[in-house]
C-alpha positions in Angstrom: -19.0 9.6 31.8 -22.7 10.5 32.5 -23.3 6.9 33.3 -20.5 6.8 35.8 -21.7 10.0 37.5 -25.2 8.6 37.7 -23.9 5.4 39.2 -21.9 7.4 41.8 -25.0 9.4 42.7 -27.1 6.3 43.0 -24.5 4.6 45.2 -23.5 7.7 47.2 -24.7 6.1 50.5 -22.7 3.0 49.8 -19.6 5.2 49.2 -20.2 7.1 52.4 -20.8 3.9 54.3 -17.6 2.3 52.9 -15.5 5.3 54.0 -17.0 5.1 57.5 -16.4 1.4 57.6 -12.8 1.9 56.6 -12.2 4.1 59.6 -14.1 1.7 61.9 -12.0 -1.2 60.7 -8.7 0.6 60.8 -9.1 2.0 64.3 -11.3 -0.7 65.9 -10.6 -0.9 69.7 -8.4 2.1 69.5 -8.9 4.7 72.1 -7.6 7.5 69.9 -9.6 6.3 66.9 -9.3 8.3 63.7 -6.7 10.6 65.4 -4.1 8.0 64.3 -4.7 9.0 60.7 -3.0 12.3 61.5 -0.7 11.2 64.4 1.3 8.9 62.2 2.4 11.4 59.5 2.7 14.2 62.1 5.0 12.0 64.2 7.4 11.7 61.3 7.3 15.5 60.8 8.1 16.0 64.5 11.1 13.7 64.3 12.4 15.5 61.2 11.8 18.9 62.9 13.7 17.9 66.0 16.6 16.6 64.0 16.8 19.3 61.4 15.8 22.3 63.5 17.3 21.5 66.9 20.1 19.1 66.4 21.5 20.1 63.0 20.3 23.8 63.4 19.1 23.8 59.8 17.2 26.9 58.7 15.4 28.0 55.6 16.4 31.2 53.9 13.6 33.8 53.8 11.8 32.7 56.9 12.7 34.1 60.3 11.9 31.1 62.5 13.9 28.4 64.2 11.5 25.9 62.8 11.5 27.2 59.2 12.7 23.9 57.7 10.1 22.0 59.8 7.4 24.2 58.3 8.7 23.7 54.8 8.8 19.9 55.4 5.3 19.8 56.8 3.9 21.6 53.7 5.6 19.2 51.4 4.4 16.2 53.4 0.8 17.4 53.1 1.0 17.1 49.3 3.2 13.9 49.1 1.1 12.1 51.7 -2.1 12.6 49.6 -0.3 11.5 46.4 1.4 8.4 47.9 -1.7 7.3 49.9 -3.9 7.4 46.7 -1.4 5.3 44.8 -1.0 2.8 47.7 -4.7 2.4 48.2 -5.5 2.3 44.4 -2.8 -0.4 44.0 -4.8 -2.8 46.1 -8.3 -1.6 45.6 -9.2 -4.2 43.0 -7.5 -7.1 44.7 -9.1 -6.3 48.0 -12.6 -6.0 46.4 -12.5 -8.9 44.0 -15.8 -10.2 45.3 -17.5 -6.9 44.2 -15.8 -6.8 40.8 -17.2 -10.2 40.0 -20.8 -8.9 40.4 -22.1 -7.9 37.0 -24.6 -5.3 38.3 -22.2 -3.6 40.7 -20.9 -0.2 39.4 -17.2 -0.6 39.6 -16.5 3.1 39.6 -17.7 3.2 43.2 -14.4 1.6 44.3 -12.1 4.4 43.1 -14.6 6.9 44.5 -14.4 5.3 47.9 -10.6 5.4 47.8 -10.6 9.1 46.9 -13.1 9.9 49.7 -11.0 8.1 52.3 -7.7 9.7 51.2 -9.2 13.2 51.0 -10.7 12.9 54.5 -7.3 11.7 55.9 -5.6 14.6 54.1 -8.1 17.2 55.4 -7.7 16.0 58.9 -3.9 16.2 58.5 -4.2 19.7 57.1 -6.2 20.9 60.1 -3.6 19.4 62.4 -0.8 21.1 60.4 -2.5 24.5 60.8 -2.6 23.9 64.5 1.2 23.0 64.5 1.9 26.2 62.4 0.0 28.2 65.0 2.2 26.7 67.8 5.3 27.5 65.8 4.2 31.1 65.2 3.6 30.7 61.5 0.4 31.9 59.7 -0.3 31.2 56.0 -1.5 34.1 53.9 -4.6 34.6 51.8 -2.9 32.5 49.1 -4.3 29.5 51.0 -7.4 29.8 48.9 -5.5 28.1 46.1 -5.1 24.9 48.2 -8.4 23.2 47.1 -7.2 23.5 43.5 -3.9 21.9 44.4 -5.6 19.1 46.3 -7.8 18.5 43.3 -4.7 18.3 41.0 -2.8 16.0 43.4 -5.9 13.8 43.7 -6.3 13.5 40.0 -2.6 12.7 39.5 -2.4 10.2 42.4 -5.7 8.4 41.3 -4.7 8.3 37.6 -1.3 6.7 38.4 -2.7 4.6 41.1 -5.5 3.1 39.1 -3.2 2.3 36.2 -0.9 0.5 38.5 -3.8 -1.1 40.3 -5.1 -2.7 37.1 -1.6 -3.9 36.2 -1.1 -5.2 39.7 -4.0 -7.7 39.2 -2.1 -9.3 36.3 1.4 -8.8 37.5 1.6 -9.0 41.3 5.3 -7.9 41.4 4.1 -4.3 40.8 2.6 -4.2 44.3 6.0 -5.0 45.7 7.9 -2.5 43.5 5.7 0.6 43.8 6.4 1.2 47.6 10.1 1.2 46.8 9.6 3.7 43.9 7.5 5.9 46.2 10.3 6.0 48.7 12.8 7.0 46.0 10.4 9.6 44.7 10.1 11.1 48.1 13.8 11.6 48.5 14.1 13.0 45.0 11.5 15.6 45.7 12.6 18.8 47.7 10.6 18.0 50.8 13.2 17.3 53.5 15.7 19.6 51.9 15.2 23.0 50.2 15.4 23.4 46.5 18.2 25.9 46.8 20.8 23.3 47.7 20.4 21.5 44.4 22.8 22.8 41.7 21.0 24.7 38.9 22.2 22.3 36.2 20.2 19.5 37.9 16.9 21.4 38.1 15.9 20.2 34.6 15.8 16.6 36.0 13.3 17.7 38.7 10.8 18.5 35.9 10.7 14.8 35.2 9.2 14.3 38.7 5.4 14.7 38.4 5.0 15.5 42.1 7.7 18.3 42.1 5.5 21.2 40.8 2.7 20.2 43.2 4.9 20.0 46.2 6.5 23.3 45.3 3.1 24.9 44.9 2.1 23.7 48.4 5.3 25.1 49.8 4.8 28.5 48.0 1.3 28.8 49.5 1.8 27.5 53.1 5.4 28.5 53.7 6.2 31.6 51.6 2.7 33.0 51.3 3.1 33.3 47.5 0.8 32.4 44.7 1.8 29.2 42.9 2.9 29.0 39.3 -0.5 29.0 37.5 0.9 27.6 34.2 2.7 24.8 36.0 -0.5 23.8 37.9 -2.6 23.9 34.7 0.0 21.7 33.0 0.0 19.1 35.7 -3.8 19.1 35.8 -3.9 18.4 32.1 -1.5 15.5 32.5 -3.4 14.3 35.5 -6.7 14.4 33.6 -5.2 12.5 30.7 -3.8 9.8 33.1 -7.2 9.6 34.9 -9.0 9.0 31.6 -6.5 6.4 30.5 -6.8 4.7 33.9 -10.6 4.5 33.6 -10.3 3.2 30.1 -8.0 0.5 31.1 -10.1 -0.3 34.1 -13.3 -0.8 32.2 -11.6 -2.6 29.3 -9.9 -5.1 31.6 -12.7 -5.5 34.2 -13.8 -8.9 32.8 -10.3 -10.3 32.7 -9.7 -8.9 36.2 -12.9 -10.6 37.5 -11.7 -14.0 36.1 -8.3 -13.6 37.8 -9.7 -12.5 41.1 
């Protein structure tokens, strides 16, 4: 671990440059530039808001607002977008950077660090845009928002841990890269984001605990929607699981790095 941290510090400018180049490449010749990083997820939120709040007249119990369900949806999307983007990027990070992995002197831990930096920057920009949307809808989060960095850290650790494990496996079995997006879609609809938790019968709540994203999404919604402190024990539990997955991912990554270099 000290060696990895030292390598990250020595290559910090490379990480920063890689994040900048990612934005330049993604939004080259685009007039709106990096704004597309937040416009794309926000457009989906607006569509859901129009359908759920205006057409279906759906409302959330406990919030006096016509757009209560849209606010609830937006909070859940902030969490799930970070989780899914980390997995999607980590899934391809080794395949896309095969030339760097083959270099013996290159610190391979830099690749996941660049992925984390890009995803966090996207998520922070989305969060700022969401606060602006909340203000337009007349909704103001409470002081509990100070818990949000802890939740972002937990979500990042979980997404990166799962993503790196799948990314290593994807080098050897390319079918994983085709299956994971489908699983993420299923996971999205099996997480109370578009619909409130209250509509799920109590007897099925036990199955939600099998969903690793569920406690994180719920915590985001508690903070941003209901101005309540999240369940601390639940957050500590998911952080412990995330930390274990991240350590396992790094172990697999460094143990399989030579075989990965041969295949790439």
